[in-house]
C-alpha positions as CSV (number, residue, x, y, z in Angstrom):
1,M,-8.3,38.9,-14.1
2,Q,-5.1,36.9,-14.2
3,P,-4.0,35.1,-11.0
4,P,-0.8,36.3,-9.3
5,R,1.6,33.6,-10.6
6,R,4.5,34.4,-8.4
7,M,2.5,33.7,-5.2
8,I,1.0,30.5,-6.7
9,V,4.5,29.3,-7.7
10,T,5.8,30.1,-4.2
11,I,2.9,28.3,-2.5
12,S,3.4,25.3,-4.8
13,I,7.2,25.1,-4.1
14,I,6.6,25.3,-0.3
15,A,3.9,22.6,-0.5
16,L,6.1,20.4,-2.7
17,C,9.0,20.8,-0.3
18,G,6.7,19.8,2.5
19,L,5.5,16.7,0.6
20,L,9.1,15.7,-0.2
21,F,10.0,16.0,3.5
22,V,7.1,13.8,4.4
23,I,8.2,11.2,1.9
24,L,11.8,11.5,3.1
25,E,10.5,10.5,6.6
26,T,10.0,7.0,5.3
27,F,13.7,6.8,4.8
28,L,15.0,8.7,7.8
29,P,13.9,7.7,11.3
30,G,13.3,10.3,14.0
31,G,10.3,12.3,12.9
32,I,12.3,15.5,12.1
33,A,11.8,15.3,8.3
34,G,8.1,14.6,8.8
35,F,7.7,17.4,11.2
36,L,9.4,19.8,8.8
37,G,7.2,18.5,6.0
38,V,4.0,19.2,8.0
39,L,5.3,22.7,8.9
40,C,6.0,23.4,5.2
41,I,2.5,22.2,4.2
42,L,1.0,24.3,7.0
43,A,3.0,27.3,5.8
44,A,1.6,26.8,2.3
45,V,-1.9,26.7,3.6
46,I,-1.3,29.9,5.7
47,L,0.1,31.7,2.7
48,A,-2.9,30.6,0.6
49,M,-5.2,32.0,3.2
50,M,-3.3,35.2,4.1
51,A,-1.2,36.4,1.2
52,D,-1.8,39.9,0.1
53,E,-1.1,39.0,-3.5
54,L,-4.2,36.8,-3.5
55,D,-6.5,39.7,-2.5
56,P,-8.4,39.6,-5.8
57,W,-9.5,36.0,-4.9
58,S,-12.6,35.4,-3.0
59,P,-12.5,33.6,0.4
60,M,-14.0,30.6,-1.2
61,E,-11.2,30.4,-3.8
62,R,-8.5,30.8,-1.1
63,T,-10.2,28.0,1.0
64,A,-10.3,25.8,-2.1
65,L,-6.6,26.3,-2.7
66,A,-5.8,25.5,1.0
67,F,-8.0,22.4,0.9
68,G,-6.4,21.4,-2.4
69,I,-2.9,21.7,-0.8
70,V,-3.9,19.5,2.2
71,A,-5.8,17.0,0.2
72,G,-3.2,16.7,-2.5
73,A,-0.4,16.2,0.0
74,S,-2.4,13.6,1.9
75,V,-3.3,11.6,-1.3
76,V,0.3,11.7,-2.6
77,S,1.6,10.6,0.8
78,L,-0.9,7.7,1.0
79,I,-0.1,6.6,-2.5
80,W,3.6,6.7,-1.7
81,L,3.2,4.7,1.4
82,R,0.8,2.2,-0.1
83,F,2.5,1.4,-3.4
84,F,6.1,2.5,-3.4
85,A,7.7,2.9,0.1
86,V,6.8,-0.6,1.4
87,K,7.6,-2.4,-1.9
88,F,11.0,-0.7,-2.4
89,W,12.2,-1.3,1.2
90,S,10.5,-4.6,2.1
91,R,12.9,-6.5,-0.2
92,S,16.0,-5.1,1.3
93,L,15.0,-4.8,5.0
94,T,12.8,-7.8,5.6
95,L,14.0,-11.2,6.4
96,K,12.4,-13.7,4.0
97,A,14.1,-16.9,5.3
98,E,12.0,-19.2,7.4
99,V,13.5,-20.7,10.6
100,P,12.1,-24.2,11.1
101,A,10.7,-25.0,14.5
102,P,12.7,-27.3,16.6
103,K,11.3,-30.8,16.5
104,A,10.4,-32.7,19.7
105,D,12.3,-35.9,20.1
106,A,10.1,-38.5,18.4
107,N,12.0,-41.3,20.3
108,C,10.2,-40.4,23.5
109,P,7.0,-42.5,23.3
110,N,3.7,-41.4,24.8
111,D,2.9,-42.7,28.3
112,S,6.6,-42.4,29.3
113,E,7.1,-41.1,32.8
114,G,9.5,-38.7,34.4
115,T,9.9,-35.7,36.8
116,S,10.0,-32.0,36.3
117,L,13.4,-30.3,36.7
118,T,11.9,-26.8,36.8
119,E,8.5,-25.4,37.7
120,L,6.2,-25.9,34.7
121,R,4.1,-22.7,34.1
122,P,3.1,-24.3,31.7
123,L,6.6,-24.5,30.0
124,G,9.7,-25.9,31.5
125,R,12.2,-28.7,31.6
126,A,11.7,-32.3,32.6
127,E,13.7,-35.5,32.8
128,I,12.0,-38.4,31.1
129,D,13.6,-41.8,30.7
130,G,16.9,-40.4,31.7
131,R,16.9,-37.6,29.1
132,R,16.1,-33.9,29.5
133,Y,13.3,-32.3,27.4
134,E,11.5,-29.0,27.0
135,V,7.9,-29.8,28.0
136,R,4.5,-28.1,28.2
137,C,2.2,-29.1,31.0
138,Q,-1.4,-29.5,30.1
139,D,-2.5,-28.9,33.7
140,G,-1.0,-25.4,33.6
141,F,1.4,-25.6,36.6
142,A,3.6,-28.3,38.1
143,P,6.1,-27.9,40.9
144,V,9.7,-29.0,40.8
145,G,10.0,-32.8,41.2
146,A,6.4,-33.5,40.1
147,R,5.7,-36.8,38.5
148,L,4.8,-36.4,34.8
149,R,3.5,-38.6,32.0
150,V,4.0,-37.8,28.2
151,T,0.7,-37.4,26.4
152,G,1.9,-36.1,23.1
153,H,4.4,-34.1,21.0
154,E,4.3,-30.6,19.5
155,P,6.9,-28.6,17.7
156,G,9.7,-27.9,20.1
157,N,8.5,-29.7,23.1
158,L,6.7,-32.7,24.7
159,V,3.2,-32.4,26.1
160,V,3.0,-33.7,29.6
161,R,0.3,-34.2,32.3
162,L,0.7,-34.5,36.1
163,I,0.4,-38.0,37.5
164,S,-2.0,-38.0,40.5
């Protein structure tokens, strides 16, 4: 017996529209297109299971059609996300430039001493040899006015330790 082509075409069109809405969701934020896509795919599955035109089909054939709709939409969506959506948009929406980290002042030698201008928890500001620096305290915390000694340099700040 020949399958009812009109119903198969209708189910295919609804499932395809749902798949297109799900793909459209990668371009439009908000979730509305994705929600409509899921509703269309769900409608195609319900039609596959309940349509009177498919009465000559056995329940197993209807279930296979419904599973095929869900599996096909899932596979196509995953392939779209994996290979196409990210590659097309990553070039235009992703910053590729690198911002160099600020360099600590290499003129401040190790074993220089100074005082903290802010609480160091562990980051803060200190005055060392008459100049202000961003510092990181190895001891974790230092109150305002604490005596500090420079123990090293790292990108962006000096490494200091409390003087006992």
